[in-house]
C-alpha positions as CSV (number, residue, x, y, z in Angstrom):
1,M,-38.8,-30.4,24.0
2,K,-35.5,-30.9,26.0
3,F,-34.0,-32.6,23.0
4,K,-33.8,-29.4,21.0
5,P,-31.8,-27.4,23.6
6,I,-29.4,-30.3,24.1
7,S,-29.0,-30.7,20.3
8,F,-28.3,-27.0,20.1
9,L,-25.7,-27.2,22.9
10,L,-24.1,-30.2,21.2
11,F,-24.0,-28.3,17.9
12,L,-22.3,-25.3,19.6
13,L,-19.8,-27.7,21.2
14,V,-18.9,-29.1,17.8
15,I,-19.0,-25.8,15.8
16,M,-17.1,-23.5,18.2
17,P,-13.7,-25.3,17.9
18,I,-14.1,-25.3,14.1
19,L,-14.9,-21.6,14.1
20,S,-12.0,-20.8,16.4
21,Q,-9.6,-22.7,14.1
22,E,-10.8,-20.7,11.1
23,N,-10.1,-17.5,13.1
24,D,-6.7,-18.8,14.1
25,K,-5.9,-19.5,10.4
26,E,-6.9,-15.9,9.5
27,E,-4.7,-14.6,12.2
28,Q,-1.8,-16.8,11.2
29,T,-1.6,-15.4,7.6
30,K,1.8,-13.9,7.2
31,H,1.8,-13.0,3.5
32,K,-0.1,-10.2,1.8
33,V,-0.2,-9.1,-1.8
34,V,-1.8,-5.8,-2.7
35,L,-3.0,-4.4,-6.0
36,L,-3.1,-0.6,-5.8
37,L,-4.8,2.0,-8.0
38,G,-4.3,5.7,-7.4
39,L,-3.2,9.1,-8.3
40,T,0.3,10.7,-7.7
41,H,0.3,14.5,-7.2
42,I,3.3,16.2,-8.8
43,P,3.5,19.7,-7.1
44,E,4.9,21.7,-10.1
45,T,5.5,20.5,-13.6
46,I,7.3,22.2,-16.5
47,E,6.1,22.4,-20.1
48,E,8.0,24.2,-22.9
49,G,10.2,25.9,-20.3
50,E,7.3,27.3,-18.3
51,S,6.1,26.2,-14.8
52,L,2.6,24.9,-14.7
53,K,0.3,24.0,-11.9
54,S,0.4,20.7,-10.2
55,E,-0.5,17.6,-12.0
56,E,-2.0,14.2,-11.0
57,I,-0.6,11.1,-12.6
58,P,-2.5,7.8,-12.6
59,T,-0.6,5.2,-10.7
60,I,-0.8,1.4,-10.4
61,G,1.1,-0.6,-7.8
62,L,1.8,-4.2,-6.7
63,D,3.1,-4.7,-3.2
64,Y,4.1,-7.7,-1.1
65,F,4.2,-7.8,2.7
66,Y,5.5,-10.3,5.2
67,K,4.0,-10.1,8.7
68,F,6.5,-11.0,11.5
69,N,3.9,-10.7,14.3
70,P,0.6,-8.9,14.8
71,K,2.3,-5.4,14.9
72,W,5.3,-5.6,12.6
73,Q,5.7,-6.3,8.9
74,I,8.2,-5.7,6.1
75,G,7.3,-5.1,2.4
76,I,8.3,-4.5,-1.1
77,V,6.4,-1.8,-3.0
78,V,6.4,-1.3,-6.8
79,D,4.4,1.5,-8.4
80,L,4.2,2.6,-12.0
81,E,3.4,6.3,-12.7
82,L,1.5,6.3,-16.0
83,G,2.4,9.8,-17.3
84,K,4.9,12.1,-18.9
85,Y,6.0,15.4,-17.3
86,A,9.1,17.4,-16.4
87,V,10.1,19.1,-13.1
88,D,12.6,21.8,-12.3
89,F,15.4,21.1,-9.9
90,G,18.0,23.8,-9.5
91,G,17.4,25.3,-12.9
92,E,17.6,21.9,-14.6
93,N,14.5,20.4,-16.3
94,I,14.2,16.7,-15.3
95,P,11.9,14.8,-17.7
96,R,9.9,12.0,-16.2
97,E,8.0,9.4,-18.2
98,N,6.4,6.2,-16.8
99,A,8.6,6.2,-13.7
100,V,8.8,3.0,-11.7
101,V,8.9,3.6,-8.0
102,T,10.3,0.8,-5.8
103,G,11.0,0.5,-2.1
104,V,11.5,-1.6,0.9
105,V,9.3,-0.5,3.8
106,A,8.8,-1.5,7.4
107,G,5.3,-1.4,8.7
108,Y,3.8,-1.0,12.2
109,T,0.1,-1.5,13.1
110,L,-1.0,1.3,15.3
111,L,-4.6,0.1,15.8
112,K,-6.6,-2.7,14.3
113,G,-6.7,-1.9,10.6
114,W,-4.5,1.2,10.7
115,S,-0.9,0.9,9.8
116,V,2.1,3.1,9.0
117,F,5.0,2.3,6.7
118,A,8.4,3.9,6.0
119,G,11.5,3.0,4.1
120,P,14.0,3.8,1.3
121,G,13.6,3.3,-2.4
122,V,14.5,4.3,-5.9
123,E,12.4,5.9,-8.7
124,F,13.6,4.3,-11.9
125,E,13.1,6.4,-15.1
126,S,15.0,6.3,-18.4
127,N,16.3,9.9,-18.1
128,R,17.3,9.9,-14.4
129,N,16.9,7.6,-11.4
130,L,16.1,9.3,-8.1
131,Y,16.4,8.1,-4.5
132,I,13.3,8.4,-2.4
133,F,12.2,7.9,1.2
134,R,8.6,6.7,1.3
135,A,6.1,7.2,4.2
136,T,2.7,5.7,4.0
137,T,-0.4,5.3,6.2
138,E,-3.4,3.1,5.4
139,Y,-6.5,1.8,6.9
140,E,-7.6,-1.7,5.9
141,F,-11.2,-2.8,5.9
142,E,-11.6,-6.6,6.2
143,L,-13.8,-8.1,3.4
144,G,-13.7,-11.7,4.6
145,N,-11.9,-14.8,3.4
146,N,-8.6,-12.9,3.9
147,W,-9.4,-10.2,1.5
148,G,-9.1,-6.5,2.3
149,L,-9.7,-3.0,0.9
150,S,-7.5,-0.2,2.0
151,P,-7.3,3.5,1.2
152,A,-3.7,4.7,1.5
153,L,-1.8,8.0,1.5
154,S,1.9,7.9,0.6
155,F,4.6,10.6,0.5
156,D,7.8,10.2,-1.5
157,F,10.5,12.5,-0.3
158,K,13.2,13.1,-2.9
159,K,16.1,15.5,-3.0
160,E,14.9,16.9,-6.4
161,Y,11.2,17.2,-5.5
162,S,8.6,15.4,-3.4
163,T,5.2,13.9,-4.3
164,Y,2.3,12.4,-2.6
165,S,-0.2,9.8,-3.8
166,F,-3.6,8.6,-2.8
167,G,-4.8,5.1,-3.7
168,V,-7.0,2.2,-2.9
169,G,-5.6,-1.2,-2.5
170,L,-7.2,-4.6,-2.8
171,S,-5.3,-7.2,-0.8
172,K,-5.2,-10.9,-0.3
173,M,-3.6,-12.5,2.7
174,F,-2.3,-16.0,2.7
């Protein structure tokens, strides 16, 4: 009878260091790649010279982040807006088609799972490139084995017009 509790204690003594090493490995991951699917909200589009209501454009993104410490990270974001529209800026129609939005953002973890990001970027498009400033907030749910799922809300501030997007990212940390 006493053999079972002793065996159990020996098992715990062996398994606890192994489990703590696995947790240390998860905490030591510094790189993260994110595949994002979402919608970008265009506040007012123009068609045939007339202003229309807002429009939502499907967006896919691929992001990379490097974590300096548990609170700070830096990242490169690349989003592709899969749509064609035009916007008015100072009486000029700016056509937009399949714009590629890129940026370099710095991130800070406010609470476990909840982070904010901000940084400059450029929206590349064949008719006209636009400078942006991106601000993002996200909450990441850990799925295990260094995978995560994170709803995110981003704002792209531009001189010409501003947009916001909502997406869900699937991430892998390594």
